[in-house]
C-alpha positions, 0 to 999 in steps of 0.5 A: 534660321539657317537651312539644314544641309541634307544629303541624298539617302545613302550617299556619304560626304566622302563618296560625294567628294571622291566623285567630285574630284575623280575627273579633275584628278585623273585629267591632272595626272594625265596632263602631268604625265603625257605632255612632259613625257612627249615634249621633253628632250625629243630624240629619234626613236626608230626613225626610218632612214634609207641609204644609197648602196648596201655597203654604205648602209652597213657603215651608216647603220653601225655608226648610228647604232653605236651612238643610239641603239634604237634611234634609227632603222636603216635600210638600203636603196639602189642610189641617190635618186631612190633615196630622195624618192623614198623621202618624197613617198614618205617611206623614210624621214631621211635619205643619205647618199655618199661618194668619196668626198661628198654626202647628201642628206635628203630631208623634208621640213614638212615633217617638222623642223625639229626632225630636220635639225636632229637628222642634220646634226647627226649626219653632219657628225657622221660625214665629218667622221668619214671626212666628207662634206655634207649637203642637206637638201630639203625635198618638201619645204614648207611655206614661209609662214610655217618655219617650224613645220607645225602650223598644220597641227594648230589648225588640226587642233582647231578642227579637233576640239570643237568637234567634241564641244559640238557633240556636248552641245548636241547632247542637250538638244533633246528634241533632235533625233539621231539623224538630225544630230548627224546632219547637224554635225555634217553641216557644222563640220563643213562650215568649220573646214571651209572657214579654217581653210580660208583663214589658213590659205588667206594668211599664207599658213599653208598651200592652197589645195582644196583637198585639205577641206575634205581632211578637215571635214573628216576630222571634225565629223569623226570627233563629233560623231564618236563623241556623240556615240560614246556619251550614252555608254560612258555616261557621267564620265563623258568629260573625262573620256572626251578631254582624255581622248582629244586633249590629253592623248591627242595633242602629245601624239599629234605631230607637234613634236615630229612623230619619229622623235616621240617615245614609242607609246606616243608613236602608237597613239599617233597611228590611231588618234584622229588628230594625228592621222588628220595632220598626217593626211594634211601634210600628205596632200599639201606637201607630198603630192598625196603620198601616204594619205590613204591610211590616215583617211581610212582611220578617220572614216573608221572613227566615224563608222565606230561613232555611227555604230555606237549610236545605232547600238544605243538606239537598239538598247532603247528600243529593246528596253521600250519593248520590254516595258510594253510587254509587261504593261509597265510604262517607263518611269523617268528616262536616263538624264541627258549627259552633260559636260560640266566643263562647258555648260551649267546643269539644266533642270532635269528629272532623275530616276529614283534608285540607289545612287550610282557612282558619278551620277548627279545628286538630286536637289529636290526629291519627295513622295506623293501619297494618298490619305492612306499613305499609299503611293500615287503612281504617275502623279505629275510633279511640276517645278516652277520658278518664282515667276511661274515659269515651268522649269521641269516636269516629271512623274512619280514611280511605282513607289510614289517617288520623284527626284529633280536636279539642276535647279537654280537657287531661290524660291521655287513652287512644286505642284503635285497633281493626279487625275481625280485628286486635288492638286497641291503646291509647296513653296521651297527655298533652294540654296547651294549645298542644300537638298530639299524634300517636298512630300505630298498627300493628295486627296480625292476631289470628292473628299476634300480635306484641309491641308497642312502648313506649307501646302495649298490647294490650287483652284481649277484655273491654277490646276490646269496651268500647273499640270 
């Protein structure tokens, strides 16, 4: 006989469908909007240009505004040397100096070849209009294998996304304290930064400057620490928050398209996202002699501090809740289930608090009640779920109403054992199938008043009772 598909009480099919589709739909829309808007037809937006001489600055500004009103922000410097220095100091993306028949454009390929080409094209037209010959001078060339000036972004992504995955896996390490999790993050971040640096320098993708190790370490640590800290607050929307932050928003604003060619929204994101700031810092230490590195390093440190603060706040919340339960002499029934990321791991057998269903929370696969012969709830009865081989999958206790709930169980036959001091333990065998919610209710009798049990349940002898409980 085909088992009847049940749903947890009060949860409709429509609501389950909405909760199931919310995260993929929002991620789909985010990717659909962010990536094309950032990468399609990049053009200058408020790119900073310096021009040698106030008179030349006014002419260049007027000409550039005529072709693109908000493409460039032009300022004057004293001479060609200052124009070149402004590019090396990262105060501007280009410097322009012109004499009677000749003009020089100072650019940095390390900022991205797409930006270099866009600037060279625009200023070539400007010089031709003024009957000048333009020379393009690259003051910060990249290594030979980084022809597009974007390799550092790829390495940044390699240090960025695994930091989020690391936090996800640490959420399942329930035996680790917060301190041990932070130590693990630091150790893994050090390993990732070292391996990535050795690969990058060994294959000639970027210069051999050990300072890059510190930037890579800060990036992985910032992403992992903040992800770990935000998980208890975003709860079951953790995949949406993590993928939204570190993929949907971070990649378009990372510098894969040079930042001055991005729309203002993504330029703003670049200023605060960890990936974009790490790429900026890496370019600074590898190609600009450390210029412009302090600000992105401080941003990365701020992400680490924010993640640590969230971890501290969560610890304070749990301490306060525990103190409140202790003051009422009422032990906490079942804690919140650990946050999972379904994009990287399958559900694990987990006990659930029995309460009205909250949006986005996992649904129970197994639930039931434990009562005495007078149909009164048995509080703190132990409920143990075992697989067909007798291996314990999960153990929980009933709440004040005698209720329990469990999710994340594998398909197949399971044994559910209910026990309580002074009462005969009982066992039910149930068949779990995908999409089927199963109930297992128990009536526990006093040992001194043992009565026969109904169909589907059996007494456990003393040896089995000790094993099952």
